[in-house]
C-alpha positions as CSV (number, residue, x, y, z in Angstrom):
1,M,16.9,-56.2,-152.2
2,I,13.5,-57.7,-151.4
3,Y,13.5,-56.4,-147.8
4,L,14.3,-52.9,-149.1
5,I,11.6,-52.9,-151.8
6,A,9.0,-54.4,-149.3
7,G,9.9,-51.7,-146.8
8,V,9.4,-48.9,-149.2
9,L,6.1,-50.4,-150.4
10,I,4.7,-51.0,-146.9
11,F,5.8,-47.4,-145.9
12,A,3.9,-46.0,-148.9
13,L,0.8,-48.2,-148.4
14,A,0.6,-47.4,-144.7
15,H,0.4,-43.7,-145.5
16,F,-2.5,-44.4,-147.8
17,A,-4.4,-46.3,-145.1
18,K,-6.8,-43.4,-144.5
19,R,-7.8,-43.4,-148.2
20,I,-7.8,-47.2,-148.6
21,F,-9.8,-47.9,-145.4
22,P,-11.9,-44.8,-144.8
23,D,-14.5,-46.6,-142.8
24,V,-12.1,-48.0,-140.1
25,S,-12.3,-45.9,-137.0
26,E,-9.3,-43.5,-136.5
27,I,-7.6,-44.9,-133.4
28,P,-7.3,-48.6,-134.5
29,R,-6.2,-47.4,-138.0
30,K,-3.6,-45.2,-136.5
31,I,-2.3,-48.0,-134.3
32,V,-2.0,-50.3,-137.3
33,V,-0.4,-47.6,-139.4
34,A,2.2,-46.9,-136.7
35,L,3.1,-50.6,-136.4
36,L,3.3,-50.9,-140.2
37,L,5.6,-47.8,-140.3
38,I,7.9,-49.2,-137.6
39,F,8.0,-52.5,-139.5
40,S,8.7,-50.7,-142.8
41,V,11.6,-48.7,-141.4
42,W,13.1,-51.9,-140.0
43,L,12.7,-53.6,-143.4
44,M,14.2,-50.6,-145.2
45,S,17.2,-50.5,-142.8
46,R,17.8,-54.3,-143.1
47,G,17.2,-54.3,-146.8
48,Y,19.5,-51.3,-147.4
49,G,22.3,-53.1,-145.5
50,E,21.9,-56.2,-147.6
51,A,21.1,-54.7,-151.0
52,S,23.6,-54.1,-153.8
53,A,25.9,-51.2,-153.4
54,D,27.0,-51.2,-157.0
55,V,27.6,-47.6,-158.1
56,L,25.6,-46.2,-161.0
57,W,27.0,-42.7,-160.8
58,T,29.2,-40.5,-158.6
59,V,29.1,-36.8,-157.9
60,P,31.8,-34.4,-157.2
61,G,32.4,-33.2,-153.7
62,A,30.9,-29.8,-154.5
63,V,27.6,-31.4,-155.3
64,R,27.7,-33.2,-152.0
65,L,28.3,-29.9,-150.2
66,V,25.4,-28.3,-152.1
67,G,23.3,-31.3,-151.0
68,V,24.3,-30.9,-147.4
69,L,23.4,-27.2,-147.5
70,L,20.0,-27.9,-149.2
71,M,19.2,-30.1,-146.3
72,I,18.7,-27.0,-144.2
73,P,15.6,-25.8,-146.2
74,A,14.4,-29.4,-146.5
75,L,14.4,-29.8,-142.7
76,I,12.9,-26.3,-142.2
77,L,10.1,-27.2,-144.6
78,F,9.6,-30.6,-142.9
79,A,9.3,-28.8,-139.5
80,G,6.9,-26.2,-140.8
81,S,3.7,-28.1,-141.0
82,Y,2.3,-27.3,-137.6
83,P,-0.7,-25.0,-137.1
84,G,0.2,-21.3,-137.1
85,S,3.4,-21.8,-139.1
86,A,4.3,-19.1,-141.6
87,L,5.4,-21.9,-144.0
88,R,2.1,-23.6,-143.7
89,A,0.4,-20.3,-144.5
90,R,2.3,-20.1,-147.8
91,I,3.0,-23.7,-148.9
92,R,0.2,-26.2,-149.1
93,H,2.2,-29.3,-148.0
94,P,5.4,-28.1,-146.3
95,Q,6.2,-31.5,-144.7
96,L,5.8,-33.4,-147.9
97,T,7.7,-30.7,-149.8
98,G,10.6,-31.0,-147.3
99,F,10.4,-34.8,-147.6
100,K,10.6,-34.6,-151.4
101,L,13.6,-32.3,-151.2
102,W,15.3,-34.6,-148.7
103,A,14.7,-37.7,-150.9
104,A,15.8,-35.9,-154.1
105,I,19.0,-34.7,-152.5
106,H,19.8,-38.2,-151.2
107,L,19.0,-39.7,-154.6
108,I,21.3,-37.3,-156.4
109,V,24.3,-37.6,-154.1
110,N,24.1,-41.4,-153.5
111,G,24.3,-43.1,-156.9
112,D,24.4,-46.7,-155.8
113,V,21.6,-49.2,-156.6
114,R,20.2,-49.5,-153.0
115,S,20.0,-45.7,-152.7
116,V,18.2,-45.4,-156.0
117,V,15.6,-47.9,-154.7
118,L,15.3,-46.3,-151.3
119,F,15.4,-42.6,-152.0
120,G,13.8,-43.0,-155.5
121,G,11.0,-45.0,-154.0
122,L,10.4,-42.6,-151.2
123,L,10.5,-39.6,-153.6
124,A,7.9,-41.4,-155.8
125,W,5.7,-42.0,-152.8
126,A,5.9,-38.4,-151.7
127,V,4.9,-37.1,-155.2
128,V,2.0,-39.5,-155.4
129,Q,1.0,-38.8,-151.8
130,M,0.8,-35.0,-152.6
131,I,-1.3,-35.7,-155.7
132,V,-3.7,-38.0,-153.8
133,V,-4.1,-35.6,-150.9
134,N,-4.8,-32.7,-153.3
135,R,-7.4,-34.7,-155.1
136,A,-9.0,-35.8,-151.9
137,V,-9.2,-32.5,-150.1
138,G,-9.1,-30.1,-153.1
139,K,-7.3,-26.8,-152.5
140,P,-8.9,-25.1,-149.5
141,P,-7.5,-21.7,-148.5
142,L,-4.2,-21.9,-146.7
143,P,-4.5,-21.3,-142.9
144,A,-3.3,-18.0,-141.5
145,A,0.1,-17.7,-139.8
146,S,0.1,-17.0,-136.2
147,D,0.6,-13.4,-135.1
148,K,3.1,-14.6,-132.6
149,A,6.6,-14.6,-134.2
150,L,7.8,-17.6,-132.1
151,V,4.9,-19.7,-133.4
152,A,5.0,-18.4,-137.0
153,L,8.7,-18.8,-137.4
154,G,9.3,-21.8,-135.1
155,A,10.2,-24.0,-138.0
156,L,13.4,-22.1,-138.6
157,P,15.2,-22.9,-135.3
158,I,13.7,-26.4,-135.3
159,G,14.9,-27.1,-138.8
160,I,18.3,-25.6,-138.2
161,A,18.7,-27.5,-135.0
162,A,17.7,-30.8,-136.7
163,W,20.2,-30.1,-139.5
164,V,23.0,-29.5,-136.9
165,L,22.2,-32.7,-135.1
166,L,21.9,-34.8,-138.3
167,F,25.0,-33.3,-139.8
168,G,27.0,-33.9,-136.7
169,G,25.5,-37.4,-136.0
170,H,25.1,-38.7,-139.6
171,A,28.2,-40.9,-139.6
172,W,27.3,-42.3,-136.2
173,L,23.6,-42.8,-137.1
174,F,23.9,-44.0,-140.7
175,G,27.6,-45.1,-141.0
176,V,28.5,-42.5,-143.6
177,S,29.7,-38.9,-143.5
178,P,27.4,-36.4,-145.3
179,L,30.4,-35.0,-147.1
180,G,31.5,-38.4,-148.4
């Protein structure tokens, strides 16, 4: 369990590097952050495999299906943070919002101890990250959406394509079918 917890903590701290070390120049900080994130994902993967799989709760198959379907807007939101996106023009933090939805869905449908630590920890990080960013930058006006439909609505096909790929490859990638 220690690897899993360490991975979640390093993941969170790496994302706060800009706020923790504001005087470090951008390129070296980005390199260190990238290395820390790679290491944290490795720790989370290893820790998840070794952590307790004791079940705290189970959900009916219908809830799993709802979770699978809610992943579509989660991935669309996650994809919608690029400049000119219609989502970014309406939602202050579409990527973090999508990440929070992804983590919450996974937390609800996976009621084992290791999933609570992983997805609960990542959800907590995303909530805190959004608060920290809002306090640091305030609430500036949202950017305008592009007048080009392909740019403004590009998150839709990207998010749906990501969902199709992840739904189809989830068992191969993560060892478990999204539907149980």
